[in-house]
N, C-alpha and C positions, 0 to 999 in steps of 0.2 A: 777071286778074291775078294776083286772088286762086284762082282753083281753082290754075295753074300754082304759088304757090308750099305751096300743100296739096299737092303731087299732087306736087314735089317735095321734101318731110319727109319724110310718108310712104316714098316714094322714095328711102330714103337710110336707114330708120327699119328696114323690113321687109330691108336689104342687112347691116344692122348686125347684127340681132339673125341672120338665114341665117349669117351668118359668126361667130356664135357658138359654131356649134353643130357647131364641127373645135376648141375651147380641152380639152382633157382640165382639171378640177380637179387638184393634187396633193393623194396623200392617201398618206400612213405607212402602207402593209402590214403588220402583223407577222409575224415572222419567227418562224418556231416553229422552225427548223431549229439556234438557238443551242444552243449544249453549256451542258449543268452546271456547278454553280461548290459548288454538294451534295452530289454524291453518296456520298458518304462516310459520311452523316448517317440518320436512321435518317428519317422521316417526320414522325415528334414525340419533347417530348423535355421533360423539365421543365429547367428555369431556374432557377440559381444566385442567385438573385434577390439577395439581399446583397454579393454580387458585382461586380454588373451595380448594383445601388445606388451601393457605394464610388463610382465614376471620376465619380458627378458633381459630386464632390467637389474634381479635381484639373485642372488650367488646361490649358488647348489649346496645347500640343507637346511632351503627354509621352504615351513609349508608354504602352502597357496590354494583355496579354494575361488575356482574361475564356476561362472554361472552354461552349464549347457541347455535344458529347454525347459521351460516354465518353472517348478519350485527345485529338481532337479539341480545339484553339480558337480563339480568333479573334482575331490581331493585329494594332496598329496604329497611330496617331497620331492624336492627340485635334486636331481642324481646325477643333471650334468648338463655342461654347455659348454657351447663354442667359443675359442678362445679369445679374445680383447680386440688382442691387435689383428684380428681378419680380417679384410675387409669388403664390401658384399652383402654381409649377409649375418643374423641372428639365429642361435639356435638355440633351442632346452627342451631336455628328456625331463617326462615328470611321472616320479612314480607313486598309485593312484595307492592312498589309504582307504577309501570309502569301497571301490568296485578292482572286490579281489584279483593280480593279477594281471591288473592293465597298465598302458608305457601308453603318455601322451608326448608324441611329439611337436615342435611350432618350431616354425624354421618365417624370420622374417630377409627377405630381397632385393636390397636394393639395385633395382635398376638404373640406366639412363635415366640422362635426366630428371632428375628423383622420384621418380615411379619407383613402388613402394610392395609387393606381392608377398602373400604369402600362404604358404603351405603346412601342411601334417595332419595327424592319425592324432586316431587313440586307438588302441586295439590288441591283447589278449592272445596268450596261444591257448589258454583253455575255454574259449567261449565258441562258437561258432560266429557272432557280426562282430563287427569296428564300426568306428566313425572316421571318417574322411572329411578334410576341407578341400572347398574349390569353392571359386568365383564366379558367378551367379547375377549377373547383368550390374554389377556393379558393385554389389554387394558378397561380401560370400557368407556361407551358409555350412553346414553341419549335415552331412546326409551319410545314411547309416549304410554299410556294404558287406556283403559277405565273404566272411576270412579269408573263403578261399580263393574270393576271385584278387583281392591282396598281395596274398602270398601262393605260394607256388612250393611245394618241397619233398 
C-alpha cells in the first residue's frame, strides 16, 4: 500500500512538472521604436541652475516655465514636492504641459559643510529619450539619454 501511495505522488509530481513547461513567464520587452520627445535639443547643454533652484520654493499647482537649450522650454505644473520639514533635501515633481507625458523630477541635496548637490531628470514612458542632470567640472548640464538606459522594465 505504501508503494502505491508513493507511486501516485511521484506520478502526480511528474505530471505537474511536465505541464509547467508549456507556460510562458510574462516579460516586458523593451520597445525601441518609441518616438523621441527631445529631438529638437542638443545631446548636452548647460543647465540654468538658479532658475531650476527657484522652483523648489513654489507650491503645488503653480505653473512653471524652465529654459532648456536655445529657445526651447519645459512648461508644466508642479504636482508634488517634498515636505518642508525634511532636512537635507528639497525635491519637486513637475508634469509637462508642452511635452506630452513628460515629468521633471528635481532635487537639491544639502551636504555637509554647506555644499549643495543637484540631481534630476525629465522622462516620459511614451518616448525613447530622456534628459538627465549631471555635474561636469563643477557645472550642471542636461544630457540626452535613452529611456532604457535609465529604466528597466
